[in-house]
N, C-alpha and C positions, 0 to 999 in steps of 0.2 A: 812375321812380326808386323810388318806394315799393314797387311790385311787386317790384323787384329786391332791395330790402332784405328784404322779406317772404320772397322765395324763399330768400335766403341764410340767414335765420333758420329756415326750414322744414327745410332739409337740414343745418343746423347747421355750415355752413362760415364763418360770420361770425367766429368766434374765431380761425380759421386765416388767413383772407384779410385781415382788418382791419390787422394789423401790417404786412403788405406794402404795403397801400395808404398807410398813414401814413408809412412809409419812403420810398416813391416821392414823396409830396407834399412831404415835407421836402427830399429831394434836388433835386427840380425847383425848389423855391423857392430853395434855396441857389445853384443853378446860374443861375437867372434874375437873382438880386440880384448875383451875381458878374459876369454879363455887363453888367448896367446900370452897375456900378461901373467896370469897365474901359473900357467905351465912353465914359462920361462923362469919365474922366480922360484918355483919348485926345483927346476933343473939346476939353477944357480946355487941353491941351498945344498943340493946333493953333490955337486961337482964345481966348487968355486973357481978352479982354474979355467973353466971353459966359459966364464962369465962374459968376456969380450966378444967371443963369436956368437954366444946366445943373444946378447943385446943387439948386435947388428942384424942378426936373422929376424929378431922380434920387430925391429923397426922397419925392415923391408916388408915383412908380412903385414904389419899394420898399415903401412902406405898402400899396399896393393888393395887391402880391404877398403880403405877410405876411397881409393879410386873407383872401385866397383860400386860403392855406395853413391858417390857423386854421379856416376853414369845412370844408376837406377833412379835417382832423384830427378835428373834431366828428362829421362824417358816419362816419368810421372808427370812432370810439368808439361811436356809436349802433349801428353794425352789430355790433360785438363784444358789445354787451349784449343 
């Protein structure tokens, strides 16, 4: 990974490629959180007594996705610098 970042910095493509990577990371996270929400709501509609456990699992999964997205954005920012 570090060699790839060094290569991008050496050929000066980091400033051109990093916004694309950041956009893909954000779009992927938005799609993933949307899928989690829609599937959780569908499961709650089918089985209302499991709503509490589904909500907590949905919140945990959403937090993990946001953490991975933040990491991806930081990597894109480091490549751009």
